C-alpha positions as CSV (number, residue, x, y, z in Angstrom):
1,X,74.7,-5.6,-9.6
2,X,71.1,-5.4,-7.9
3,X,69.6,-2.5,-8.2
4,X,66.7,-1.3,-6.1
5,X,64.4,1.4,-5.2
6,X,63.8,2.3,-1.5
7,X,60.9,4.0,-0.7
8,X,60.8,5.8,2.5
9,X,58.6,7.4,5.2
10,X,60.3,9.6,7.7
11,X,58.9,11.2,10.5
12,X,56.9,14.7,9.6
13,X,59.5,17.7,8.5
14,X,62.3,15.3,8.0
15,X,62.2,14.0,4.6
16,X,64.5,16.4,3.2
17,X,68.0,15.8,6.2
18,X,66.6,12.1,5.8
19,X,67.3,12.3,2.0
20,X,70.3,14.3,2.2
21,X,71.9,12.2,4.9
22,X,71.0,8.6,2.8
23,X,72.8,10.3,-0.4
24,X,76.3,10.1,1.4
25,X,75.7,6.6,2.0
26,X,78.3,4.3,-0.6
27,X,75.8,2.3,-3.1
28,X,72.8,5.1,-3.3
29,X,72.7,6.2,-6.9
30,X,70.4,9.0,-6.1
31,X,67.6,10.1,-3.0
32,X,64.7,12.6,-3.7
33,X,62.4,13.3,-1.4
34,X,58.9,13.8,-3.0
35,X,54.8,13.9,-2.0
36,X,52.5,10.9,-1.4
37,X,52.8,7.8,0.6
38,X,56.4,7.9,0.6
39,X,58.9,11.0,1.5
40,X,62.1,9.5,-0.2
41,X,62.6,7.7,-3.2
42,X,66.6,6.1,-2.6
43,X,67.8,4.3,-5.9
44,X,70.7,1.9,-4.8
45,X,72.9,-1.0,-6.1
46,X,75.1,-3.6,-4.8
47,X,76.7,-6.7,-5.8
48,X,74.4,-9.4,-4.6
49,X,70.3,-9.3,-2.4
50,X,72.7,-10.0,-0.1
51,X,75.1,-7.0,-0.3
52,X,71.7,-5.3,-0.4
53,X,69.8,-6.3,2.3
54,X,72.9,-4.9,4.3
55,X,72.7,-1.5,3.3
56,X,69.0,-1.2,3.9
57,X,69.2,-2.5,7.6
58,X,72.7,-1.1,7.9
59,X,73.1,2.1,6.3
60,X,69.5,3.3,5.3
61,X,67.7,2.1,8.4
62,X,69.5,3.7,10.9
63,X,69.5,6.5,9.7
64,X,67.5,9.7,12.0
65,X,63.6,10.3,11.1
66,X,62.8,7.5,9.1
67,X,59.8,5.4,10.1
68,X,59.4,2.4,7.4
69,X,60.7,0.9,4.1
70,X,60.0,-0.1,1.2
71,X,62.9,-1.9,-0.6
72,X,62.0,-2.7,-4.4
73,X,64.1,-4.7,-6.4
74,X,64.8,-3.6,-10.2
75,X,63.8,-6.7,-12.6
76,X,64.9,-6.7,-16.2
77,X,62.0,-8.9,-17.9
């Protein structure tokens, strides 16, 4: 299982709506709107890195109101 944090920037005033929509996407564990350089932080999981990439590109990035994403895979050292 691959886990990652997805850091999201949104259009002004869209963070809460984006977090609500993304929280319903399969593979998303949690989506919260936050303050700082990013507007929403998502915890996601997938069976493989390829599946994680598909989750981000095919589902998360298509949510209206998102302007940029940064995916940070979790590593277990």
